[in-house]
Backbone bond lengths (Angstrom), bond angles and torsions (degrees), N, CA, C in turn:
res aa  C-N    CA-C-N  psi(-1)  N-CA   C-N-CA  omega(-1)  CA-C   N-CA-C  phi
1 M - - - 1.434 - - 1.521 109.23 -
2 A 1.348 116.53 124.30 1.452 120.16 -175.72 1.558 110.59 -76.00
3 S 1.250 116.75 142.43 1.431 120.35 -177.85 1.532 108.52 -102.34
4 L 1.283 114.13 141.98 1.475 120.71 -179.20 1.483 110.90 -88.08
5 P 1.345 117.19 134.82 1.515 117.53 178.47 1.516 110.07 -67.01
6 V 1.289 114.71 138.30 1.443 121.87 179.26 1.543 109.20 -113.85
7 K 1.269 113.25 126.65 1.465 121.18 -175.51 1.567 106.65 -84.76
8 P 1.326 117.88 118.97 1.488 118.77 -179.45 1.508 110.65 -67.98
9 I 1.330 113.17 146.44 1.492 119.40 179.18 1.521 106.66 -89.69
10 P 1.299 116.97 132.14 1.488 119.71 175.79 1.478 112.61 -58.11
11 S 1.318 114.42 148.26 1.472 120.02 -175.93 1.510 111.07 -61.30
12 G 1.296 119.22 -35.98 1.468 120.72 177.37 1.491 115.40 -61.17
13 H 1.395 112.85 -37.28 1.469 120.23 177.84 1.511 108.04 -71.58
14 L 1.304 121.43 -39.58 1.438 122.82 177.25 1.526 112.65 -58.87
15 Q 1.337 115.19 -43.88 1.441 119.32 179.73 1.560 110.48 -62.61
16 L 1.355 114.53 -40.41 1.419 116.23 -179.52 1.486 112.74 -66.65
17 L 1.357 118.24 -43.21 1.418 122.34 177.63 1.568 111.56 -64.69
18 H 1.330 116.64 -39.37 1.403 120.51 178.48 1.560 111.46 -63.01
19 R 1.314 116.47 -40.73 1.435 120.56 178.21 1.501 112.82 -65.69
20 N 1.324 116.68 -36.82 1.452 118.54 178.34 1.483 114.44 -70.14
21 L 1.300 117.66 -30.17 1.490 121.86 -174.24 1.475 113.27 -87.51
22 I 1.341 121.36 -34.05 1.421 122.83 -169.17 1.506 113.55 -115.26
23 T 1.347 116.55 5.67 1.493 116.73 178.22 1.483 110.21 -63.29
24 P 1.325 119.43 130.53 1.499 122.43 -179.29 1.525 109.55 -59.51
25 P 1.368 116.46 138.53 1.444 120.82 176.24 1.517 114.08 -54.94
26 S 1.366 115.40 -37.55 1.485 116.86 -178.33 1.507 112.79 -62.00
27 M 1.366 115.39 -38.92 1.496 117.28 -178.05 1.536 108.67 -72.82
28 I 1.322 117.52 -34.99 1.490 119.78 -179.70 1.491 110.50 -67.72
29 S 1.323 118.82 -47.39 1.433 123.12 -179.24 1.511 111.40 -61.98
30 A 1.354 116.61 -35.61 1.451 118.83 178.78 1.476 112.41 -72.84
31 A 1.320 118.02 -24.44 1.473 121.74 178.94 1.527 113.01 -84.19
32 G 1.307 113.46 -3.16 1.508 116.53 178.07 1.503 115.41 94.85
33 F 1.387 117.67 33.90 1.450 122.90 178.68 1.523 107.18 -113.08
34 K 1.320 113.09 156.27 1.482 121.56 177.46 1.500 109.85 -117.40
35 R 1.366 115.54 133.24 1.446 118.38 -176.01 1.535 109.00 -89.74
36 Q 1.341 116.71 137.24 1.449 122.64 177.28 1.505 108.32 -140.90
37 H 1.340 116.53 156.40 1.463 122.06 177.04 1.547 107.51 -109.54
38 I 1.324 113.70 121.46 1.474 120.39 179.19 1.483 107.23 -119.98
39 L 1.364 115.54 115.93 1.471 119.75 -179.84 1.541 113.00 57.13
40 G 1.353 116.58 32.40 1.441 120.66 178.81 1.498 114.51 82.26
41 V 1.330 119.33 -0.37 1.456 121.79 -179.86 1.517 107.10 -109.93
42 P 1.320 118.73 126.16 1.454 118.98 177.32 1.497 113.28 -67.60
43 S 1.282 118.33 135.65 1.492 123.67 178.30 1.502 106.80 -139.50
44 Y 1.306 115.48 161.72 1.481 120.08 -176.11 1.478 109.50 -125.75
45 L 1.352 114.50 131.47 1.466 120.26 -177.42 1.571 105.69 -109.10
46 C 1.327 113.92 135.51 1.411 120.88 177.93 1.503 111.82 -74.66
47 I 1.366 116.63 126.54 1.468 119.20 178.72 1.523 110.51 -114.54
48 D 1.321 116.42 0.86 1.448 120.56 175.42 1.544 107.48 -85.35
49 E 1.383 115.75 132.00 1.478 119.01 -175.39 1.466 112.55 -65.42
50 S 1.364 117.75 -39.14 1.469 119.55 -179.99 1.450 114.64 -66.98
51 V 1.408 117.87 -33.46 1.451 121.37 177.53 1.507 111.00 -79.71
52 R 1.364 118.54 -28.92 1.430 121.86 -175.29 1.568 110.38 -66.88
53 N 1.375 116.28 -31.92 1.444 119.41 -178.97 1.477 113.74 -66.98
54 I 1.325 117.16 -16.77 1.485 119.10 175.88 1.523 112.65 -71.66
55 R 1.304 118.03 -21.81 1.456 122.59 -179.62 1.525 112.84 54.36
56 S 1.372 113.50 44.11 1.447 117.02 -178.31 1.478 114.34 -65.08
57 W 1.355 116.58 -27.00 1.463 117.08 -177.34 1.539 111.13 -70.77
58 G 1.377 118.06 -33.82 1.414 119.08 175.89 1.526 109.73 -68.21
59 T 1.323 118.23 -34.79 1.465 119.18 176.06 1.534 110.54 -65.73
60 R 1.290 119.42 -42.51 1.507 119.43 178.80 1.507 111.58 -65.49
61 R 1.325 117.79 -30.99 1.489 118.81 178.73 1.522 108.23 -67.72
62 R 1.364 118.66 -42.72 1.418 119.29 178.45 1.500 114.17 -66.65
63 I 1.393 117.45 -35.29 1.429 122.48 177.46 1.538 111.05 -64.02
64 S 1.352 114.74 -45.81 1.465 119.38 -176.97 1.574 111.00 -64.20
65 K 1.393 116.44 -32.14 1.415 119.21 177.78 1.463 112.29 -70.66
66 S 1.346 115.72 -41.77 1.531 120.61 -179.57 1.509 109.99 -68.29
67 A 1.310 118.84 -31.63 1.462 121.16 179.82 1.461 115.55 -83.68
68 G 1.369 118.12 -6.13 1.408 122.72 -179.03 1.508 116.02 75.83
69 V 1.329 116.07 22.83 1.451 123.41 -178.77 1.500 108.36 -105.95
70 S 1.328 117.67 133.35 1.477 120.84 178.01 1.498 105.88 -98.86
71 M 1.304 115.82 108.20 1.424 123.28 179.79 1.496 110.33 -132.41
72 P 1.374 120.23 114.26 1.417 120.60 -179.24 1.467 113.87 -72.82
73 V 1.336 116.96 115.98 1.441 122.62 178.92 1.539 107.68 -127.78
74 A 1.323 115.26 149.16 1.446 119.00 175.24 1.494 112.46 -100.57
75 S 1.291 117.62 137.13 1.445 121.52 179.84 1.505 111.20 -92.44
76 A 1.296 117.36 142.37 1.460 122.69 179.14 1.549 109.69 -66.64
77 E 1.344 117.15 -22.87 1.452 118.74 176.86 1.463 114.01 -71.85
78 D 1.363 117.80 -20.42 1.448 120.94 -179.20 1.540 111.96 -80.44
79 L 1.365 117.40 -13.03 1.397 119.21 -179.36 1.561 112.23 -83.41
80 P 1.311 118.99 139.08 1.442 121.66 -179.36 1.522 109.41 -67.42
81 A 1.345 116.70 133.34 1.462 121.49 -178.13 1.529 109.30 -122.27
82 V 1.317 115.34 137.44 1.475 120.63 -179.19 1.520 106.13 -95.89
83 S 1.301 119.93 118.33 1.452 124.98 177.67 1.479 112.83 -99.96
84 W 1.326 116.15 127.74 1.505 119.82 177.53 1.512 111.10 -103.19
85 E 1.362 117.46 9.86 1.445 119.20 -178.93 1.508 112.95 -64.32
86 S 1.355 116.73 -31.83 1.452 117.89 -177.47 1.527 112.52 -69.84
87 W 1.296 117.01 -13.26 1.474 121.79 177.25 1.472 113.67 -91.44
88 K 1.358 117.17 3.58 1.431 122.34 -177.54 1.503 109.15 -117.47
89 P 1.329 118.50 157.67 1.453 121.63 176.92 1.524 111.43 -63.45
90 D 1.299 118.27 150.30 1.457 124.97 179.28 1.527 108.79 -62.27
91 K 1.315 116.71 118.86 1.448 120.14 -179.11 1.514 113.58 -77.98
92 T 1.302 117.60 -14.91 1.460 120.86 -177.24 1.492 112.95 -83.24
93 T 1.378 118.13 -15.60 1.468 120.19 -179.09 1.489 110.17 -97.33
94 L 1.344 116.32 147.17 1.467 121.32 -179.99 1.522 110.08 -80.25
95 A 1.336 116.39 158.12 1.462 121.30 177.19 1.539 108.53 -64.59
96 P 1.308 118.01 134.29 1.517 117.43 -179.33 1.509 112.64 -66.38
97 S 1.305 114.20 146.95 1.452 120.13 176.99 1.535 109.15 -83.75
98 L 1.351 117.42 174.34 1.441 118.88 179.10 1.533 112.24 -64.14
99 S 1.301 117.62 -37.98 1.484 121.37 177.51 1.534 111.14 -61.81
100 D 1.359 116.50 -37.62 1.450 118.63 -179.99 1.486 112.84 -67.07
101 V 1.295 116.67 -19.74 1.468 121.33 175.80 1.518 113.20 -91.97
102 I 1.316 116.30 -41.24 1.460 119.83 -174.64 1.520 111.80 -70.74
103 W 1.305 118.69 -49.78 1.477 119.72 -174.67 1.516 113.09 -62.29
104 P 1.339 123.36 -47.95 1.475 118.92 176.04 1.499 114.01 -60.30
105 A 1.357 115.92 -34.89 1.469 117.36 -178.67 1.548 107.35 -71.03
106 A 1.348 116.23 -38.21 1.496 117.60 178.55 1.520 110.49 -64.93
107 G 1.347 117.47 -38.57 1.458 119.21 -178.67 1.513 109.67 -66.71
108 A 1.352 120.59 -38.10 1.428 123.68 179.04 1.532 109.05 -65.39
109 F 1.349 115.75 -44.00 1.470 116.99 177.21 1.546 114.00 -60.18
110 A 1.310 114.67 -41.79 1.496 119.51 178.47 1.535 110.08 -63.06
111 A 1.311 115.25 -43.67 1.515 118.17 -179.50 1.487 112.20 -59.72
112 M 1.338 117.03 -48.97 1.477 119.62 -179.86 1.498 112.41 -65.48
113 A 1.357 114.68 -35.00 1.461 117.05 -179.14 1.539 112.18 -68.18
114 I 1.311 115.88 -41.34 1.481 119.65 176.43 1.473 113.27 -64.04
115 M 1.348 115.79 -46.46 1.486 120.53 178.91 1.544 110.35 -66.60
116 G 1.322 117.69 -31.21 1.438 118.45 176.14 1.527 112.65 -66.29
117 R 1.381 116.18 -37.96 1.413 120.03 173.96 1.465 113.07 -63.43
118 I 1.357 118.57 -40.43 1.447 121.38 175.78 1.475 111.71 -62.56
119 D 1.369 118.44 -37.24 1.457 121.16 177.42 1.502 112.63 -60.37
120 Q 1.319 115.73 -35.90 1.468 119.35 176.98 1.519 110.66 -61.04
121 M 1.313 116.73 -41.00 1.481 120.11 179.53 1.491 111.33 -71.37
122 L 1.339 119.23 -32.59 1.423 122.26 178.79 1.467 116.23 -89.08
123 N 1.315 115.78 -0.85 1.521 118.95 -176.22 1.529 112.53 -60.43
124 P 1.330 119.93 -36.21 1.470 118.55 179.51 1.532 112.75 -62.34
125 K 1.339 117.05 -27.34 1.453 119.23 178.89 1.525 111.70 -86.85
126 G 1.303 118.84 -5.21 1.468 121.13 175.02 1.505 113.59 80.10
127 I 1.285 119.56 20.04 1.471 121.65 179.13 1.477 111.33 -121.67
128 S 1.293 118.02 163.12 1.445 122.90 -175.57 1.529 107.96 -135.70
129 M 1.369 116.51 148.52 1.447 121.64 176.13 1.516 111.93 -102.71
130 S 1.279 119.45 -28.94 1.506 120.25 -177.43 1.524 108.06 -87.44
131 V 1.350 113.70 78.62 1.466 118.61 178.24 1.603 109.57 -89.65
132 A 1.265 116.46 162.40 1.444 120.67 -171.90 1.530 113.25 -59.86
133 P 1.384 120.40 -42.11 1.452 119.67 -175.20 1.593 110.26 -58.97
134 L 1.326 116.34 -26.56 1.494 117.13 -178.67 1.542 111.47 -67.24
135 G 1.304 117.78 -22.51 1.474 119.13 173.54 1.516 111.37 -63.84
136 A 1.288 117.83 -42.41 1.485 122.12 178.33 1.552 108.65 -70.12
137 V 1.300 118.76 -35.69 1.490 119.56 176.57 1.517 108.89 -64.26
138 S 1.316 117.46 -41.22 1.470 118.63 -179.64 1.529 112.54 -65.06
139 A 1.319 116.85 -35.90 1.440 119.44 179.18 1.531 110.63 -66.96
140 I 1.366 116.72 -36.48 1.461 118.14 -177.73 1.546 109.09 -73.16
141 L 1.343 117.51 -43.93 1.442 121.76 -174.87 1.559 112.69 -67.25
142 F 1.334 113.03 -37.96 1.498 115.33 -173.48 1.553 113.00 -88.87
143 T 1.318 115.33 -31.47 1.506 116.93 -179.01 1.527 113.46 -94.65
144 T 1.256 119.34 -34.76 1.481 121.55 -175.15 1.601 108.37 -131.35
145 P 1.316 114.82 65.11 1.517 116.12 -175.57 1.525 112.99 -66.49
146 S 1.308 119.67 -17.68 1.469 120.94 178.53 1.533 113.53 -93.16
147 A 1.281 118.71 2.69 1.473 122.47 -178.53 1.527 106.78 -72.79
148 P 1.363 114.36 151.69 1.525 116.94 177.57 1.509 113.79 -58.78
149 S 1.322 118.53 -34.88 1.460 118.90 180.00 1.538 112.91 -69.81
150 A 1.304 118.00 -13.06 1.447 122.13 -179.95 1.561 111.89 -92.15
151 R 1.268 119.23 -2.41 1.446 122.59 176.68 1.534 109.93 -64.21
152 K 1.340 115.36 137.58 1.441 120.46 -176.72 1.517 112.08 -59.84
153 Y 1.299 117.92 -39.18 1.456 120.34 177.47 1.515 112.14 -61.44
154 N 1.341 115.02 -49.35 1.448 118.81 -179.54 1.519 110.56 -60.15
155 M 1.316 117.47 -41.05 1.458 120.82 -172.99 1.529 110.98 -69.24
156 F 1.308 116.79 -48.93 1.490 119.69 -175.68 1.516 112.06 -73.26
157 V 1.295 118.39 -41.29 1.465 122.39 179.99 1.516 110.04 -63.18
158 A 1.360 114.97 -46.58 1.463 117.71 -178.86 1.493 113.55 -68.25
159 Q 1.332 115.84 -39.34 1.485 121.08 178.29 1.509 111.87 -60.35
160 I 1.314 115.52 -50.28 1.476 120.84 -179.02 1.475 110.78 -67.89
161 G 1.293 120.73 -50.05 1.478 124.12 -177.82 1.490 112.95 -62.33
162 C 1.317 117.84 -47.83 1.507 118.37 -176.41 1.480 110.44 -70.06
163 A 1.358 119.22 -37.45 1.494 119.34 175.99 1.544 110.78 -62.37
164 A 1.309 118.98 -41.18 1.468 119.52 176.59 1.490 112.11 -63.19
165 I 1.292 118.52 -38.02 1.459 123.82 178.42 1.541 110.54 -63.76
166 G 1.321 116.03 -37.22 1.455 118.63 177.70 1.550 110.91 -66.10
167 V 1.342 116.36 -40.57 1.495 116.59 179.62 1.516 109.71 -70.02
168 L 1.323 119.24 -37.03 1.439 118.49 178.71 1.509 112.48 -66.84
169 A 1.363 118.34 -40.13 1.469 120.46 176.86 1.492 112.25 -61.86
170 F 1.325 116.86 -40.62 1.453 119.12 -179.37 1.534 110.54 -68.26
171 S 1.386 117.95 -34.04 1.466 120.27 178.20 1.498 111.31 -67.97
172 V 1.298 117.43 -29.37 1.496 119.73 -174.24 1.545 109.77 -89.63
173 F 1.347 116.16 -47.91 1.491 119.16 -170.89 1.546 111.98 -106.56
174 G 1.329 119.62 -7.58 1.442 120.59 -175.38 1.504 113.76 68.45
175 P 1.319 118.47 -173.41 1.461 120.89 -179.71 1.512 111.45 -71.31
176 G 1.310 118.16 145.60 1.431 120.63 177.13 1.524 111.37 140.39
177 W 1.336 113.77 -179.38 1.471 120.18 -175.00 1.465 113.27 -67.78
178 L 1.289 117.51 -30.23 1.494 119.32 -176.89 1.529 109.36 -68.79
179 A 1.350 115.43 -41.67 1.445 119.11 -177.56 1.549 109.34 -66.98
180 R 1.339 116.92 -41.24 1.456 120.52 179.50 1.511 111.24 -64.84
181 S 1.307 116.33 -45.05 1.451 118.30 -178.85 1.473 114.36 -64.11
182 T 1.358 114.23 -42.72 1.507 119.16 -179.56 1.486 109.16 -67.48
183 A 1.362 118.86 -42.31 1.448 120.89 -175.99 1.506 110.43 -66.39
184 L 1.332 118.93 -40.34 1.481 121.17 -179.66 1.552 110.35 -66.13
185 A 1.348 114.33 -45.15 1.516 116.75 179.69 1.508 109.98 -62.52
186 A 1.321 117.96 -42.64 1.504 120.65 -175.79 1.559 107.27 -69.96
187 S 1.303 119.39 -33.19 1.464 121.17 -177.38 1.533 107.61 -69.47
188 I 1.327 117.75 -43.29 1.520 117.62 -179.98 1.533 108.53 -66.35
189 A 1.311 119.19 -40.97 1.495 120.29 177.99 1.497 110.40 -61.19
190 F 1.338 115.99 -40.76 1.476 118.25 179.68 1.484 111.97 -61.10
191 M 1.373 118.11 -46.45 1.406 122.43 -177.88 1.558 113.40 -63.52
192 V 1.336 114.40 -33.61 1.449 119.53 178.29 1.563 108.70 -70.48
193 I 1.345 115.77 -44.72 1.481 120.38 -178.62 1.539 111.01 -66.09
194 A 1.330 117.11 -41.92 1.429 120.94 -177.98 1.495 112.78 -82.31
195 R 1.357 117.35 -4.46 1.447 121.43 -176.48 1.554 112.70 55.48
196 A 1.277 112.92 42.57 1.494 121.38 -176.84 1.523 106.77 -124.04
197 N 1.348 114.66 79.07 1.435 119.48 -177.72 1.589 110.45 -82.42
198 H 1.336 113.32 109.23 1.471 118.99 -179.10 1.519 106.29 -148.86
199 P 1.333 118.35 89.57 1.497 121.72 -170.75 1.502 113.64 -56.84
200 P 1.367 123.49 -38.23 1.481 119.26 -178.25 1.506 113.17 -59.27
201 A 1.342 118.98 -23.97 1.474 120.25 -178.23 1.550 110.85 -68.41
202 A 1.305 117.95 -23.40 1.476 119.12 -177.95 1.558 110.46 -66.65
203 S 1.329 118.48 -20.16 1.477 116.86 179.53 1.523 114.21 -88.22
204 L 1.336 117.43 -7.06 1.468 119.85 178.99 1.496 112.82 -63.36
205 P 1.354 119.33 -43.64 1.461 119.19 179.12 1.511 113.37 -60.22
206 L 1.341 115.87 -41.23 1.436 118.55 178.87 1.497 113.69 -69.05
207 L 1.328 117.17 -34.03 1.487 120.80 173.32 1.489 111.38 -62.72
208 F 1.300 121.60 -40.95 1.439 122.88 -178.39 1.559 110.51 -70.75
209 I 1.343 115.77 -42.57 1.495 118.42 -177.67 1.514 110.37 -62.39
210 D 1.342 117.40 -40.96 1.467 121.43 -175.58 1.558 112.27 -89.52
211 G 1.313 117.80 -11.92 1.477 119.31 -177.00 1.549 111.92 -99.04
212 A 1.308 115.79 102.14 1.451 118.46 -175.20 1.558 110.94 -66.57
213 K 1.302 118.72 -26.94 1.452 120.46 -179.85 1.546 114.06 -71.22
214 L 1.347 113.13 -19.12 1.436 117.70 -179.80 1.527 113.97 -90.56
215 H 1.371 118.44 -10.92 1.413 119.83 -176.65 1.559 113.63 -64.52
216 K 1.364 115.11 -28.17 1.444 118.59 -179.44 1.585 111.37 -66.22
217 L 1.288 117.39 -18.99 1.475 119.36 179.39 1.517 114.04 -73.10
218 N 1.345 113.64 -25.30 1.506 119.58 -176.18 1.524 110.25 51.90
219 F 1.354 118.29 -134.42 1.476 119.14 -178.23 1.482 115.21 -73.02
220 W 1.304 119.00 -7.01 1.497 120.72 169.80 1.516 111.09 -62.62
221 Y 1.332 114.22 -21.62 1.458 117.99 178.60 1.552 112.13 -61.40
222 A 1.318 115.91 -21.43 1.511 118.20 178.55 1.518 110.21 -66.59
223 L 1.336 117.48 -23.75 1.463 121.19 -179.63 1.530 112.78 -106.75
224 F 1.290 117.80 -26.74 1.492 123.34 -177.45 1.525 109.47 -134.44
225 P 1.297 117.13 130.42 1.515 128.35 8.29 1.520 113.23 -96.04
226 G 1.373 119.09 -7.59 1.477 118.15 -172.90 1.480 115.20 -61.56
227 A 1.365 118.66 -63.51 1.469 118.96 -177.00 1.494 113.68 -67.02
228 A 1.320 118.51 -34.12 1.432 119.28 178.31 1.489 113.11 -65.61
229 A 1.352 116.84 -41.33 1.457 122.34 177.39 1.516 110.85 -66.11
230 C 1.323 118.17 -36.42 1.455 121.93 -179.85 1.535 111.64 -61.24
231 I 1.285 118.94 -30.64 1.468 123.34 178.40 1.539 107.48 -63.79
232 L 1.346 117.91 -44.67 1.417 121.54 178.03 1.538 110.08 -66.10
233 L 1.342 118.18 -41.80 1.460 119.78 179.34 1.495 114.35 -63.18
234 C 1.345 113.62 -38.56 1.539 118.16 177.51 1.511 110.70 -62.83
235 F 1.310 116.86 -37.12 1.500 120.57 179.82 1.578 107.20 -67.39
236 L 1.291 117.19 -45.31 1.494 118.48 178.73 1.502 110.88 -69.64
237 Q 1.306 120.60 -28.62 1.471 119.79 175.17 1.502 113.17 -61.14
238 E 1.351 115.93 -41.36 1.461 119.53 179.39 1.520 110.80 -61.07
239 I 1.308 116.77 -38.71 1.464 120.35 179.80 1.553 110.23 -67.78
240 V 1.353 115.33 -44.57 1.432 118.43 -179.28 1.546 111.17 -62.71
241 C 1.341 117.50 -44.03 1.458 119.23 -178.73 1.541 108.71 -67.32
242 Y 1.285 121.45 -32.84 1.445 122.50 177.15 1.515 110.26 -65.26
243 L 1.336 117.93 -45.68 1.434 122.13 -179.05 1.529 109.68 -65.55
244 K 1.306 119.82 -38.99 1.461 122.54 -179.43 1.494 111.72 -63.97
245 E 1.299 114.75 -35.26 1.509 119.95 -178.38 1.502 113.99 -79.57
246 N 1.357 115.90 -34.92 1.422 118.67 -170.94 1.543 116.49 -109.64
247 L 1.279 116.34 -16.46 1.483 122.35 -178.39 1.563 106.94 -123.70
248 K 1.338 116.15 77.48 1.449 121.55 -179.72 1.544 110.64 -96.46
249 F 1.309 116.45 139.65 1.450 120.08 175.00 1.522 109.48 -154.44
């Protein structure tokens, strides 16, 4: 009868396995470990945060595989963890200076003031340029000019495309929930396909469907007020960015 070669286990691995299997429960519980039974074999999971970061269980799993020993162990990475970091400010960013606050706010004030003056000239025609989505566009352009949604391609393609989708949905379904739902879904799909991520544009179809005074624009709504106002906002963005870089206080 042929004998199979047996690979000896290194002494360091034997000591590690021996410690894992025979450590008294009292010592383990005092050190901050929790006992569990996995496939009938008792194992201990670290519940202390400082010990968990060592990821010793992942190391033991790799050691057992390299030694040819089948030992069921649970990894701390397999356990669901609740992270509260998303509810806290980003620690990697510095606190804004006074100029970082003043210049974007001044740019937003100037944008709404100019568009308000244009509204006065367009008032006899019953249309307005300072629509609500442009407030979100101003916040993106002035506060996070390097964000993907602030790219000129994303902004203009999304503004024109989503506005046209809103007009088309209103023409097919009329006013109501079906037109709003279809227009919003189609707008999100369009931005994904066109790789033009610009969240404020998704509100343009809803604005057109619910705004009776905008219906007279028909497909001109794809260019006005969204795309036309973005030209003004891009010009003001360049001024704000220049002031933030050269006039710091």
